[in-house]
N, CA, C and O atoms as CSV, one atom per row, in Angstrom:
chain,resi,resn,atom,element,x,y,z
A,1,UNK,N,N,240.243,98.169,47.051
A,1,UNK,CA,C,240.303,97.729,48.432
A,1,UNK,C,C,239.023,96.957,48.746
A,1,UNK,O,O,237.931,97.465,48.491
A,2,UNK,N,N,239.129,95.716,49.303
A,2,UNK,CA,C,237.931,94.944,49.585
A,2,UNK,C,C,237.136,95.556,50.734
A,2,UNK,O,O,237.695,96.082,51.696
A,3,UNK,N,N,235.835,95.469,50.603
A,3,UNK,CA,C,234.970,95.972,51.669
A,3,UNK,C,C,234.483,94.810,52.518
A,3,UNK,O,O,234.143,93.745,52.005
A,4,UNK,N,N,234.457,95.030,53.803
A,4,UNK,CA,C,233.994,93.999,54.718
A,4,UNK,C,C,232.473,94.011,54.738
A,4,UNK,O,O,231.852,95.051,54.956
A,5,UNK,N,N,231.883,92.854,54.510
A,5,UNK,CA,C,230.435,92.742,54.544
A,5,UNK,C,C,230.036,92.279,55.936
A,5,UNK,O,O,230.521,91.262,56.433
A,6,UNK,N,N,229.152,93.035,56.551
A,6,UNK,CA,C,228.739,92.725,57.909
A,6,UNK,C,C,227.352,92.096,57.889
A,6,UNK,O,O,226.366,92.756,57.562
A,7,UNK,N,N,227.284,90.829,58.238
A,7,UNK,CA,C,226.000,90.151,58.342
A,7,UNK,C,C,225.550,90.242,59.785
A,7,UNK,O,O,226.282,89.843,60.691
A,8,UNK,N,N,224.380,90.751,60.006
A,8,UNK,CA,C,223.876,90.914,61.366
A,8,UNK,C,C,222.713,89.960,61.586
A,8,UNK,O,O,221.955,89.652,60.666
A,9,UNK,N,N,222.592,89.509,62.801
A,9,UNK,CA,C,221.535,88.589,63.182
A,9,UNK,C,C,220.743,89.194,64.325
A,9,UNK,O,O,221.316,89.736,65.270
A,10,UNK,N,N,219.451,89.102,64.237
A,10,UNK,CA,C,218.599,89.559,65.331
A,10,UNK,C,C,218.576,88.508,66.429
A,10,UNK,O,O,218.567,87.307,66.159
A,11,UNK,N,N,218.567,88.975,67.668
A,11,UNK,CA,C,218.400,88.079,68.799
A,11,UNK,C,C,217.305,88.651,69.693
A,11,UNK,O,O,216.994,89.840,69.625
A,12,UNK,N,N,216.739,87.816,70.509
A,12,UNK,CA,C,215.719,88.258,71.455
A,12,UNK,C,C,216.225,87.980,72.857
A,12,UNK,O,O,216.661,86.871,73.165
A,13,UNK,N,N,216.164,88.994,73.700
A,13,UNK,CA,C,216.544,88.815,75.098
A,13,UNK,C,C,215.430,89.371,75.973
A,13,UNK,O,O,214.679,90.250,75.549
A,14,UNK,N,N,215.328,88.869,77.163
A,14,UNK,CA,C,214.323,89.353,78.114
A,14,UNK,C,C,215.044,90.092,79.226
A,14,UNK,O,O,215.930,89.553,79.889
A,15,UNK,N,N,214.638,91.341,79.413
A,15,UNK,CA,C,215.223,92.179,80.458
A,15,UNK,C,C,214.104,92.826,81.254
A,15,UNK,O,O,213.001,93.025,80.745
A,16,UNK,N,N,214.393,93.153,82.504
A,16,UNK,CA,C,213.421,93.874,83.318
A,16,UNK,C,C,213.137,95.233,82.691
A,16,UNK,O,O,214.022,95.866,82.117
A,17,UNK,N,N,211.880,95.672,82.813
A,17,UNK,CA,C,211.492,96.971,82.227
A,17,UNK,C,C,212.331,98.109,82.783
A,17,UNK,O,O,212.710,99.021,82.048
A,18,UNK,N,N,212.618,98.061,84.063
A,18,UNK,CA,C,213.405,99.142,84.666
A,18,UNK,C,C,214.826,99.165,84.093
A,18,UNK,O,O,215.402,100.236,83.899
A,19,UNK,N,N,215.382,97.996,83.828
A,19,UNK,CA,C,216.714,97.927,83.228
A,19,UNK,C,C,216.685,98.482,81.807
A,19,UNK,O,O,217.590,99.214,81.409
A,20,UNK,N,N,215.660,98.141,81.046
A,20,UNK,CA,C,215.539,98.638,79.671
A,20,UNK,C,C,215.447,100.162,79.670
A,20,UNK,O,O,216.060,100.821,78.830
A,21,UNK,N,N,214.685,100.722,80.605
A,21,UNK,CA,C,214.586,102.193,80.690
A,21,UNK,C,C,215.959,102.807,80.944
A,21,UNK,O,O,216.319,103.808,80.323
A,22,UNK,N,N,216.729,102.204,81.861
A,22,UNK,CA,C,218.053,102.728,82.172
A,22,UNK,C,C,218.996,102.592,80.978
A,22,UNK,O,O,219.807,103.481,80.719
A,23,UNK,N,N,218.889,101.492,80.263
A,23,UNK,CA,C,219.731,101.284,79.075
A,23,UNK,C,C,219.378,102.309,78.000
A,23,UNK,O,O,220.266,102.852,77.342
A,24,UNK,N,N,218.089,102.572,77.822
A,24,UNK,CA,C,217.670,103.586,76.828
A,24,UNK,C,C,218.277,104.943,77.141
A,24,UNK,O,O,218.763,105.640,76.250
A,25,UNK,N,N,218.245,105.313,78.422
A,25,UNK,CA,C,218.817,106.600,78.835
A,25,UNK,C,C,220.318,106.617,78.542
A,25,UNK,O,O,220.839,107.589,77.996
A,26,UNK,N,N,221.006,105.538,78.907
A,26,UNK,CA,C,222.448,105.443,78.666
A,26,UNK,C,C,222.761,105.555,77.172
A,26,UNK,O,O,223.665,106.291,76.775
A,27,UNK,N,N,222.015,104.828,76.354
A,27,UNK,CA,C,222.233,104.873,74.906
A,27,UNK,C,C,221.991,106.291,74.373
A,27,UNK,O,O,222.763,106.792,73.555
A,28,UNK,N,N,220.928,106.924,74.835
A,28,UNK,CA,C,220.623,108.289,74.389
A,28,UNK,C,C,221.730,109.252,74.799
A,28,UNK,O,O,222.120,110.119,74.017
A,29,UNK,N,N,222.237,109.103,76.021
A,29,UNK,CA,C,223.318,109.978,76.488
A,29,UNK,C,C,224.570,109.811,75.638
A,29,UNK,O,O,225.331,110.758,75.441
A,30,UNK,N,N,224.776,108.596,75.135
A,30,UNK,CA,C,225.955,108.333,74.313
A,30,UNK,C,C,225.676,108.526,72.831
A,30,UNK,O,O,226.566,108.332,72.002
A,31,UNK,N,N,224.441,108.909,72.486
A,31,UNK,CA,C,224.093,109.171,71.096
A,31,UNK,C,C,224.118,107.922,70.234
A,31,UNK,O,O,224.518,107.978,69.071
A,32,UNK,N,N,223.693,106.790,70.794
A,32,UNK,CA,C,223.723,105.533,70.058
A,32,UNK,C,C,222.445,104.749,70.317
A,32,UNK,O,O,221.575,105.201,71.062
A,33,UNK,N,N,222.332,103.602,69.719
A,33,UNK,CA,C,221.164,102.748,69.932
A,33,UNK,C,C,221.475,101.712,71.003
A,33,UNK,O,O,222.632,101.477,71.350
A,34,UNK,N,N,220.419,101.103,71.514
A,34,UNK,CA,C,220.604,100.027,72.487
A,34,UNK,C,C,221.397,98.895,71.844
A,34,UNK,O,O,222.305,98.348,72.471
A,35,UNK,N,N,221.070,98.535,70.613
A,35,UNK,CA,C,221.784,97.459,69.920
A,35,UNK,C,C,223.272,97.770,69.797
A,35,UNK,O,O,224.111,96.913,70.071
A,36,UNK,N,N,223.596,98.980,69.389
A,36,UNK,CA,C,225.002,99.362,69.231
A,36,UNK,C,C,225.717,99.375,70.580
A,36,UNK,O,O,226.879,98.982,70.677
A,37,UNK,N,N,225.022,99.825,71.612
A,37,UNK,CA,C,225.596,99.866,72.955
A,37,UNK,C,C,225.924,98.452,73.445
A,37,UNK,O,O,227.012,98.204,73.964
A,38,UNK,N,N,224.980,97.540,73.276
A,38,UNK,CA,C,225.190,96.154,73.711
A,38,UNK,C,C,226.274,95.484,72.873
A,38,UNK,O,O,227.133,94.786,73.412
A,39,UNK,N,N,226.239,95.692,71.560
A,39,UNK,CA,C,227.251,95.093,70.685
A,39,UNK,C,C,228.648,95.580,71.063
A,39,UNK,O,O,229.594,94.792,71.086
A,40,UNK,N,N,228.784,96.872,71.359
A,40,UNK,CA,C,230.080,97.436,71.738
A,40,UNK,C,C,230.578,96.822,73.043
A,40,UNK,O,O,231.771,96.560,73.200
A,41,UNK,N,N,229.657,96.594,73.976
A,41,UNK,CA,C,230.052,96.009,75.271
A,41,UNK,C,C,230.536,94.574,75.104
A,41,UNK,O,O,231.533,94.178,75.708
A,42,UNK,N,N,229.828,93.789,74.281
A,42,UNK,CA,C,230.273,92.423,74.029
A,42,UNK,C,C,231.612,92.409,73.298
A,42,UNK,O,O,232.486,91.597,73.605
A,43,UNK,N,N,231.765,93.297,72.347
A,43,UNK,CA,C,233.028,93.396,71.597
A,43,UNK,C,C,234.179,93.700,72.551
A,43,UNK,O,O,235.246,93.093,72.465
A,44,UNK,N,N,233.951,94.644,73.459
A,44,UNK,CA,C,234.962,95.019,74.450
A,44,UNK,C,C,235.319,93.816,75.339
A,44,UNK,O,O,236.495,93.562,75.598
A,45,UNK,N,N,234.313,93.088,75.799
A,45,UNK,CA,C,234.535,91.922,76.656
A,45,UNK,C,C,235.338,90.847,75.925
A,45,UNK,O,O,236.269,90.275,76.491
A,46,UNK,N,N,234.981,90.573,74.670
A,46,UNK,CA,C,235.674,89.543,73.909
A,46,UNK,C,C,237.100,89.956,73.558
A,46,UNK,O,O,238.000,89.116,73.560
A,47,UNK,N,N,237.322,91.236,73.257
A,47,UNK,CA,C,238.678,91.724,73.000
A,47,UNK,C,C,239.549,91.599,74.249
A,47,UNK,O,O,240.716,91.216,74.168
A,48,UNK,N,N,238.961,91.930,75.413
A,48,UNK,CA,C,239.699,91.823,76.673
A,48,UNK,C,C,240.061,90.367,76.937
A,48,UNK,O,O,241.172,90.072,77.377
A,49,UNK,N,N,239.135,89.465,76.672
A,49,UNK,CA,C,239.417,88.036,76.864
A,49,UNK,C,C,240.556,87.590,75.954
A,49,UNK,O,O,241.425,86.825,76.373
A,50,UNK,N,N,240.553,88.064,74.716
A,50,UNK,CA,C,241.622,87.715,73.781
A,50,UNK,C,C,242.969,88.219,74.251
A,50,UNK,O,O,243.969,87.509,74.151
A,51,UNK,N,N,243.005,89.457,74.770
A,51,UNK,CA,C,244.259,90.015,75.287
A,51,UNK,C,C,244.730,89.223,76.505
A,51,UNK,O,O,245.926,88.979,76.664
A,52,UNK,N,N,243.791,88.822,77.363
A,52,UNK,CA,C,244.146,88.035,78.543
A,52,UNK,C,C,244.746,86.698,78.131
A,52,UNK,O,O,245.786,86.294,78.651
A,53,UNK,N,N,244.094,86.014,77.200
A,53,UNK,CA,C,244.591,84.710,76.750
A,53,UNK,C,C,245.978,84.837,76.118
A,53,UNK,O,O,246.834,83.975,76.320
A,54,UNK,N,N,246.198,85.895,75.362
A,54,UNK,CA,C,247.501,86.132,74.742
A,54,UNK,C,C,248.575,86.369,75.809
A,54,UNK,O,O,249.673,85.819,75.725
A,55,UNK,N,N,248.249,87.190,76.812
A,55,UNK,CA,C,249.201,87.467,77.891
A,55,UNK,C,C,249.475,86.200,78.697
A,55,UNK,O,O,250.611,85.943,79.095
A,56,UNK,N,N,248.432,85.416,78.933
A,56,UNK,CA,C,248.593,84.169,79.684
A,56,UNK,C,C,249.518,83.210,78.943
A,56,UNK,O,O,250.399,82.595,79.544
A,57,UNK,N,N,249.310,83.087,77.622
A,57,UNK,CA,C,250.137,82.192,76.814
A,57,UNK,C,C,251.594,82.652,76.848
A,57,UNK,O,O,252.501,81.827,76.957
A,58,UNK,N,N,251.820,83.948,76.755
A,58,UNK,CA,C,253.167,84.504,76.789
A,58,UNK,C,C,253.822,84.260,78.146
A,58,UNK,O,O,254.998,83.900,78.211
A,59,UNK,N,N,253.065,84.455,79.233
A,59,UNK,CA,C,253.607,84.245,80.577
A,59,UNK,C,C,253.942,82.776,80.802
A,59,UNK,O,O,254.970,82.458,81.400
A,60,UNK,N,N,253.088,81.885,80.333
A,60,UNK,CA,C,253.341,80.456,80.504
A,60,UNK,C,C,254.599,80.033,79.736
A,60,UNK,O,O,255.376,79.209,80.218
A,61,UNK,N,N,254.795,80.599,78.544
A,61,UNK,CA,C,255.993,80.283,77.758
A,61,UNK,C,C,257.242,80.780,78.482
A,61,UNK,O,O,258.261,80.089,78.518
A,62,UNK,N,N,257.161,81.963,79.050
A,62,UNK,CA,C,258.303,82.518,79.781
A,62,UNK,C,C,258.616,81.676,81.014
A,62,UNK,O,O,259.784,81.469,81.344
A,63,UNK,N,N,257.577,81.189,81.696
A,63,UNK,CA,C,257.806,80.353,82.883
A,63,UNK,C,C,258.425,79.014,82.500
A,63,UNK,O,O,259.290,78.504,83.212
A,64,UNK,N,N,257.988,78.441,81.375
A,64,UNK,CA,C,258.576,77.176,80.923
A,64,UNK,C,C,260.047,77.363,80.571
A,64,UNK,O,O,260.874,76.490,80.831
A,65,UNK,N,N,260.363,78.515,79.974
A,65,UNK,CA,C,261.741,78.801,79.578
A,65,UNK,C,C,262.611,79.049,80.806
A,65,UNK,O,O,263.768,78.629,80.845
A,66,UNK,N,N,262.067,79.716,81.790
A,66,UNK,CA,C,262.809,80.007,83.015
A,66,UNK,C,C,263.758,81.180,82.842
A,66,UNK,O,O,263.873,81.752,81.758
A,67,UNK,N,N,264.428,81.525,83.915
A,67,UNK,CA,C,265.388,82.628,83.907
A,67,UNK,C,C,266.792,82.079,84.089
A,67,UNK,O,O,267.015,81.197,84.918
A,68,UNK,N,N,267.718,82.587,83.332
A,68,UNK,CA,C,269.117,82.202,83.494
A,68,UNK,C,C,269.763,83.218,84.426
A,68,UNK,O,O,270.021,84.359,84.043
A,69,UNK,N,N,270.016,82.790,85.642
A,69,UNK,CA,C,270.612,83.689,86.624
A,69,UNK,C,C,272.130,83.579,86.639
A,69,UNK,O,O,272.798,84.228,87.443
A,70,UNK,N,N,272.669,82.758,85.748
A,70,UNK,CA,C,274.108,82.665,85.600
A,70,UNK,C,C,274.796,81.807,86.639
A,70,UNK,O,O,276.026,81.757,86.671
A,71,UNK,N,N,274.056,81.143,87.475
A,71,UNK,CA,C,274.653,80.288,88.493
A,71,UNK,C,C,274.033,78.905,88.407
A,71,UNK,O,O,273.039,78.679,87.716
A,72,UNK,N,N,274.655,77.992,89.131
A,72,UNK,CA,C,274.083,76.649,89.162
A,72,UNK,C,C,272.814,76.685,90.023
A,72,UNK,O,O,272.688,77.530,90.908
A,73,UNK,N,N,271.886,75.780,89.766
A,73,UNK,CA,C,270.675,75.734,90.595
A,73,UNK,C,C,271.032,75.333,92.030
A,73,UNK,O,O,271.972,74.572,92.260
A,74,UNK,N,N,270.274,75.854,92.976
A,74,UNK,CA,C,270.477,75.490,94.378
A,74,UNK,C,C,270.039,74.050,94.596
A,74,UNK,O,O,269.125,73.554,93.938
A,75,UNK,N,N,270.705,73.394,95.526
A,75,UNK,CA,C,270.261,72.057,95.915
A,75,UNK,C,C,269.082,72.207,96.869
A,75,UNK,O,O,268.817,73.298,97.375
A,76,UNK,N,N,268.385,71.116,97.107
A,76,UNK,CA,C,267.248,71.140,98.021
A,76,UNK,C,C,267.717,71.601,99.411
A,76,UNK,O,O,267.048,72.411,100.053
A,77,UNK,N,N,268.840,71.096,99.862
A,77,UNK,CA,C,269.359,71.462,101.177
A,77,UNK,C,C,269.680,72.955,101.251
A,77,UNK,O,O,269.376,73.614,102.246
A,78,UNK,N,N,270.296,73.481,100.190
A,78,UNK,CA,C,270.645,74.910,100.170
A,78,UNK,C,C,269.398,75.787,100.203
A,78,UNK,O,O,269.395,76.858,100.811
A,79,UNK,N,N,268.360,75.330,99.554
A,79,UNK,CA,C,267.112,76.125,99.532
A,79,UNK,C,C,266.472,76.191,100.913
A,79,UNK,O,O,265.799,77.167,101.245
A,80,UNK,N,N,266.681,75.150,101.719
A,80,UNK,CA,C,265.978,75.073,102.995
A,80,UNK,C,C,266.855,75.361,104.214
A,80,UNK,O,O,266.387,75.252,105.347
A,81,UNK,N,N,268.110,75.726,103.998
A,81,UNK,CA,C,268.954,76.007,105.158
A,81,UNK,C,C,268.592,77.388,105.709
A,81,UNK,O,O,268.260,78.307,104.960
A,82,UNK,N,N,268.666,77.510,107.045
A,82,UNK,CA,C,268.303,78.790,107.695
A,82,UNK,C,C,269.252,79.908,107.270
A,82,UNK,O,O,270.427,79.686,106.976
A,83,UNK,N,N,268.713,81.073,107.250
A,83,UNK,CA,C,269.494,82.261,106.848
A,83,UNK,C,C,270.365,82.744,107.956
A,83,UNK,O,O,271.086,83.729,107.791
């Protein structure tokens, strides 16, 4: 079975000291590192974006296809006549 090789890259970000303290506490409470916590959050955001794009593409295809209601389409006049 092939093993996935994970290449990691260091990045530098600037955060307020108070935010870093809060992130450290959060990471400690979850038993993880700040790096793992941030990576997981980005992964979650990107996965959600992918699911959204997939749902959007599916909805757009369904709208292009339309619904077959089994009747002829209404005329403009029929659509606008009072009930």
